[in-house]
MILOVEX-391274 format. One record per residue: y, z, x of N, C-alpha, C in turn; residue in one letter. Coordinates in steps of 0.1 Angstrom, whole numbers, plus 5000, padded with zeros to 4 digits. Example, Ala and Ser with C-alpha at 12.3 -4.5 7.8 and 13.67 -1.06 7.14 Angstrom:
<mitors>
494350785132495550785123496750785132a 497850715128498950715137500050795129s 
</mitors>
This chain:
<mitors>
498850005008500050005000501250005009m 502249925005503549925013504250055012r 504950095023505750215023506750225012p 506950345007507950364996509350345000l 510250344990511650334992512250484991v 513050525000513550665000515050654998l 515550744989516950754987517450894988a 518550914995519151044996520151064985g 520151184978521051214967521651344970i 522951354965523651484966524651514955d 524551434944525351454933526651374933g 526951304944528151224945528051084939s 529151024936529250894930528450794939e 528650804952528050704961526450724961c 526050854960524650874960523950824947a 524750834936524250784924524050624924a 525050564930525050414932523850384941a 523650464952522550434961521250454955a 521050554946519850574939519550464930a 520550414923520350294914519950174921g 520550144933520250034941518850044946w 518450164951517150194956516050174945a 516350214933515350194922515050044920a 516149964920515949814918515149754930r 515449804942514749754953513249794953e 512949924949511549964948510849884938a 511549854927510949774916510549634922e 511449574929511249444935510049444945l 509949554952508949564962507549604956r 507649664944506349714938505849844945g 506849924949506450054955507150164948v 506650294951507350404945508750434951p 509550504944510850554948510850704950l 511250754961511350894963512850934965r 513251024957514651084958514551214966l 515451224976515351344984516751414984l 516751544981517951624982517851724993h 518851735001518951845011520251915010a 520152045011521352125010522252115022s 523552075020524452055031524852195037p 524552215049524852345056525652315069q 526652395071527352375084526552435095l 526552365107525852415119526352555123p 525452645126525952775131526252875120g 526152835107526552935097525252995091t 525353115086524253185080524553205065t 523853135056524053145042523153255036v 523753345029522953455023521853405014p 520753475014519553435007519753394992r 520553484985520753444971521453314969p 522353284979523053154978522153034981a 521253054990520252954994519352924982v 518953034975518053014963518852944952d 520052974951520852904940521052764944r 521252734956521352594961520152514958l 518952574960517752514957517552484942r 517952584934517852564919518752444915v 519952444920520852334916520352204921v 519952204934519352074939518152024932g 517352124928516152084920516552024906g 517452084900517952024887518551894889q 519351874899520051744902518951634904l 517951674912516951574916516151534903t 515851634895515051614883515751524873q 517051554871517851464862517951324867r 518151304880518251174886516951094885a 515851164887514551104886514251064872a 514551144862514351114848515151004843e 516451004848517350894844516850754849d 516450754862515950624868514650584861l 513750684858512450644852512750594838a 513750644831514050584818514550444819d 515350414829515950284831514950184837r 513950234844512950154850511550204847h 511150184835509850244830508650204838p 508650094845507450064853507550114867d 508550184870508750234884508250384885l 507550404896507050544899508150614906e 508750724901509850794907509450934909v 509650984922509351124925510551184931e 510751314930511851384936511351484946g 512251524955511851614965513051684971g 512851804976513951884982513551924997q 514551945005514351985018515252105022a 514752195029515552305034516352275046d 516052165052516752125065518152065061e 519052055070520251975068520051835065p 520951765058520651625053520251535064p 520851535076520551445086519051465091v 518651585094517351615098516351575087d 516651615075515651585064515451435062a 516551365062516451215059515751145071l 516151185083515551115095514051145095l 513651265092512251295091511451225081g 512051225068511351155057511351005059a 512350945066512350805068511250755077a 510650835085509450795093508350735085r 508250785073507150735064507650645053d 508850595054509450505044509550365049a 509550265040509750135044511250095044g 512050175037513450155035514150285031l 515250315038516050435034517450385028l 517750435017519050395010519950525008v 521150515013522050625012523450575008v 524250655002525650624998526450625011g 527550545011528350535023529050675026t 529250755016529750895018529250985007r 529151115011528651205001529651294996g 529251424992530251514986531151574997t 530851565009531751625020532751525024g 533451545035534451455041535751475034g 536651375036538051385031538351265023f 539351275015539751165007540151035015e 539650925012539950805019538850775030g 537950865032536950845042536050725038l 535850625046535050505042533550535043a 533150585055531750615057531550755063v 530750835057530550965061529650975073g 529551095079528851125091527351105089s 526851155077525451135074525050995074v 525750915066525450775065525550705078a 526450735087526550665100525350705109l 524950835108523850875115522550805111r 522350785098521150715093521150575098m 522350505097522350375102522050355117a 522450455124522350455139520950495144a 520250585136519150655142517850645134a 517850605121516650595113515650495119a 514350525118513350445123513050325114s 513450325102513250215093514650145089c 514650035083515849975078516650065069p 517950065070518750155062519750065054v 519950095041520950025033522050135029v 523250105033524350185029525050125017l 525150205006525750154994527050214990v 528050134988529450194984529350244970p 530450304966530450364952530250264941p 530850144943530650034933530049914940r 528749904940528149804948528049664942p 529149624935529249484930528149454920g 527549334922526649284912525349374910a 525149464920523949544918524149664909y 525449694905525649804896525149764882a 524749864874524249834861525549814852d 525649694847526849664838526349594826r 526349664814525849604802526649484798a 525949374795526649254791527349174802g 527249224814527849144825527149014827a 527848904830527248774831526348774844p 525248704843524348694854524748584863r 524648604876524848494886523848504897r 523748394904522848394915523248494926t 522448584930522748684941523048614954p 523848674962524248614975524048714986r 523348674996523048765008523548695020i 524148775029524748725042523948795053v 523548715063522848755075523648735087l 523948835095524548815108523548775118g 523748665125522648605133523248545146f 522648585157523048535170521948435175d 522248315175521248215179520748225193a 521648285202521248305216520348435217h 520448525208519548645209519148675194r 518348585189517948605175517148735173p 517448805162516748925158515748895147v 514448895150513448865140513448965129g 513549085132513449195121514549175111e 515849155115516949135106516749005098a 516348895104516148775097515048785087a 513948855091512848875082513248955070g 514049055072514549145061515449055051f 516348975057517248905049516548795041a 515648725047514848615040513948675030f 513348785033512448855023513248895011s 514448955014515349005003515748884994a 516148775001516548654993515448604985a 514248594990513148544982512848634970r 512848774972512548864961513648854950a 514848824953515948814943516348674939r 515548574944515948434942517448414945a 517848474957519248474961519548354970a 520748324971521248234982521548314994r 521048255005521248325018522148245027l 523148315032524148255041523948315055r 523548235065523248285078524548255087v 525148355091526448345098526348375113v 526948285120526948295135528348285139r 528848395145530248395151530148345166a 531048265170531048205183532448205189w 532548185202533748175209533748065219g 534848005222534847895232534347945246l 533747865254533247905267534347965275p 534048065283535048145290535848055299a 535247955305535947865315536947785308e 536847765294537747675287539047745283s 539047875284540247955281540748045292v 540447995304540948065316542448055318s 542948135327544448135329544947995333a 544147915339544547785344544347675334r 543847715322543647615312544747625301t 545447525299546547525290546147485276w 545147405274544747365261543247325261a 542647325249541347285247541347155239v 540847045244540846925237539946925225t 540346845215539446845203538046795206e 538046705216536746645220535846755226e 536446835235535646945241535147045230d 536147085221535747175211534647125202r 534746995198533746935190532346935197a 532346915210531146915217530447045217t 531247155220530747285221530247335207w 531047295197530647335183529347265179e 529247135182527947065179526747135185d 526947175198525947245205525547375198r 526547455194526347575187525547555174e 526047455166525447425153523947385155v 523647315166522247275168521447395172l 521947475180521147595184520947695173e 521947705164521747785152520747735143l 520747605141519747545132518347555138s 518147535151516847555157516347695156d 517247795157516847935157516447975143a 517147925133516847965119515647885113v 515347775119514247685113512947755111r 512447835120511147905118511147995105p 512348055102512448145091512548055078w 513147945078513247855067511847805064q 511047775074509747725072508847835066e 509047955070508248065066508548105051k 509848085047510348115034510847985028y 510047895024510547765019511247765006p 511047874998511747874985513147944986r 513447994998514748055000515847945002v 516847944994518047854996518947915007s 518747855019519547915031520447815037a 521647855040522647765047523147835059t 523547765069524047815081525547795082t 526247895088527747885088528147935102d 528847845110529347875123530847905122l 531248025127532648065125533248095139m 534348035142535048065154535948185152l 535248305151535948435149535248545156l 535848655157535148775162533948805152h 532848845157531648865149531948955136p 532649065138532949155127533749085116a 534749015121535648945112534948835104e 534048765112533248655105532348715094a 531648825097530748885087531548935075l 532649005078533449065067533948955058l 534448845064534948725056533848665047n 532648655053531548585046530948675035a 531148805037530548905027531448945016s 532548885015533548925004532948914990r 532148814988531548794975530048814975n 529548874985528148894987527649014980a 526349014977525649134971524949214982d 524749164994524149235005524449165018l 524849255028525049205041524049265051l 523349185059522349225067522749215082v 522649315090522849315104521749385112v 521649355124520649425133521249535141g 520349625145520749735154519749765165r 520149745177519149765188518749915189r 517449935191517050075193516950115207t 518050095214518150145228518350295227q 518050365238518150515238519550565234p 520550505240521950545237522250525222a 521850415217522050395203521350485194v 520050515198519250595190519750735189a 520650775198521250905198522350915187e 522650805181523650815170524850735172g 524850635180526050545182525650405178r 526450345170526250205166527150115175l 526749985175527549885182528849865175g 529849805182531149795176531149705163p 530349595163530249505152529749575140v 528549645141527949715130528849825125a 529549895134530450005131531549955122h 532149845126533249785119532849735105a 531649675105531149615092530949735082v 530349845087530049955078531350015072l 532350015080533650075075534449985066h 534249855066535049765059534449685049h 533049675049532349585039532449655025a 532549565015532649615001531349604994r 530349545000529049534994528049625002c 526849644997525849715004525549645017p 525349725028525049675041523649725046v 522749635050521449675055521549665070a 521149775076521149785091519649795095v 519149685102517749675105517549695120v 516749805123516549835138515549725144p 515749705157514849615164514849655178h 513849615186513749665199514249565210g 514849455205515349355215516549405223g 
</mitors>
């Protein structure tokens, strides 16, 4: 059986949106959904036992209500709830080891007004062993909206033809197939360093066209194996002469999901994301999937 979908909940608007997104994803995958609540505790503080017991009761009630609500909305979905005595980061990272996907809201009940992405969400994106989807408070077309017109879902994949990430590509193509979505594969590129040196005053249109044609060809060649593996997915490639973060954010303005990769290098695994993923998480308005890979 495929690993379940795990969603972190804490009573916040973002967590509710994440749980709803996770329920639809679990339904598409044909796997159970597990909701996990962990009591937020500040490091180094000692909470009196009566307060701990009260937090557990409140957390249990919150989890039960959320599970019952999702089960009513998705009658064919197996939904289970759970609690953890550990802090949210430790609890979610531990539970994610047995999950196929972790879904969290971009921010929880903590933080300050105007905060785009909370510390727990960033930590999950940087350190979880499975793919992580960060869901904003209003995740666009994935939100339940009675009577809303249906349209073809759109997924954007950030892709580097020179260092293709198979895990991220596989996630994006699989998601597009499950949703009958259109997939846009975006590659950001820059002019060769020698063409914009201090001694170069201008780049001719001929040179630019040559470099662009080469990039287009490399992108097509790199994506072709995935198009052959997923022949029913409607995929297009898009080359953008922009900074990678800017290219992805522009492409994802009307998207339902943005997919990026995250290298599992030791420094990154300790909780730091690359600059592109970090910028995307803070500014994207749609759910963002961060897929770990060992490249």
